[in-house]
C-alpha positions, 0 to 999 in steps of 0.5 A, a space after each residue: 171683082 167689084 168695085 166694094 173689093 178694090 176699095 177695100 184692097 186699096 184702104 188694106 193698103 192705105 192703112 198700112 202706108 198711114 200707120 207707117 207715118 203714124 209710127 214715126 212720131 215715136 223714132 228718134 234714134 236708132 234704138 226706136 228705130 231697130 227695137 222700139 226703144 225697149 218700150 214694147 208691151 209683152 202683148 203686142 209683142 205676142 201678136 207681132 210675132 204671131 202675124 209674123 209668122 203667117 205670110 202670103 206663103 201660109 195661104 197660099 203654100 201651107 194652105 195647099 198643102 193642107 188641102 192635098 195632105 190634110 191634118 199632116 201640115 199641123 204636125 210638122 209645121 204649126 207643131 215644131 213651131 209650138 215647141 220650137 217657141 216654148 224652148 225659146 221662151 224659158 231657155 233664151 228669153 229671160 237670158 237674152 232680156 238679161 243681155 240688153 240690160 247689161 250690155 245695152 245690145 240691140 240685136 242678135 248681130 251686135 250680141 256676136 259682135 260683143 260675145 266673139 268678135 267682128 267677122 263672126 258678126 258679119 258672116 252671120 249678117 251677110 248669111 242672113 241677108 242672103 236668106 232673107 232674099 228668099 225669105 222676103 221674095 217668097 212672101 212677095 211672090 204669095 201676096 201676088 199670087 193671091 192678088 193676080 187670083 182676086 184682081 188679075 194683076 201680073 205677077 210682077 206688079 203684084 211683087 212690086 206692089 208688096 215690096 213697095 208698099 212694105 218698104 215704105 211703112 218699114 223705112 218711115 216707122 221702123 219697128 213700130 210700124 212693123 208691130 202696128 200693121 202687125 196688129 192692124 193685120 191680125 184684126 183683119 185676120 181674125 175678123 176674116 177668120 171668124 167669118 169664115 169658119 161659120 160659112 163653113 161650118 153652115 155649108 159642112 150642116 151645123 156644129 155636129 160637121 166637126 166630129 163627122 167631117 173627118 170620115 169625108 176626107 181623102 184617105 189619109 187626110 185625117 192622119 198625122 202623118 201624110 207620106 211624103 211628111 213623114 216623122 223623119 221629114 217633121 
């Protein structure tokens, strides 16, 4: 790690915290905190949804699977998510908009209470909490793995750092902080992705390698399915 690398990492975390406090000016009540007052523009919601699917786990675990098993990861991971999003956009999103307008509902769990009863809401809410303990914990751990690889930071400190930074900006700025930090991360991802694509393409021998590199992959890595990631798994 060079000094410049440390500066970049520090500035990234600093920007995340700054955005959280900057977003605080938009928060006047619980509606602003939890659903941004229903004022999120569609493009910002879309970017936030996209980035929310990209955590440290994607760049650690899924990248590792792509390396060892090839194209199959896009079939059972990316393609299935795309299908789910498409179906949800057609069947669920329009109904959710009407529910918010007619009943002033701010969250899916609030809808469960309105539609059914409090025990149903509590059951789903606490089940979600248990799920998120593993989900968010795995994502923080994945970030810690990246930090350990780049900086040598012990995993426990990496987890505490990642969790602490995200807790600060979310607690201060609510959903507004969440979506604006997602936008910042989206910009970083796009710029870094383009740079990495160009570098890798040059290392492979230019644009023509896009069509010729498939023959150089390990056996099975260019197939739609690669054991154990079979159609049944997808």
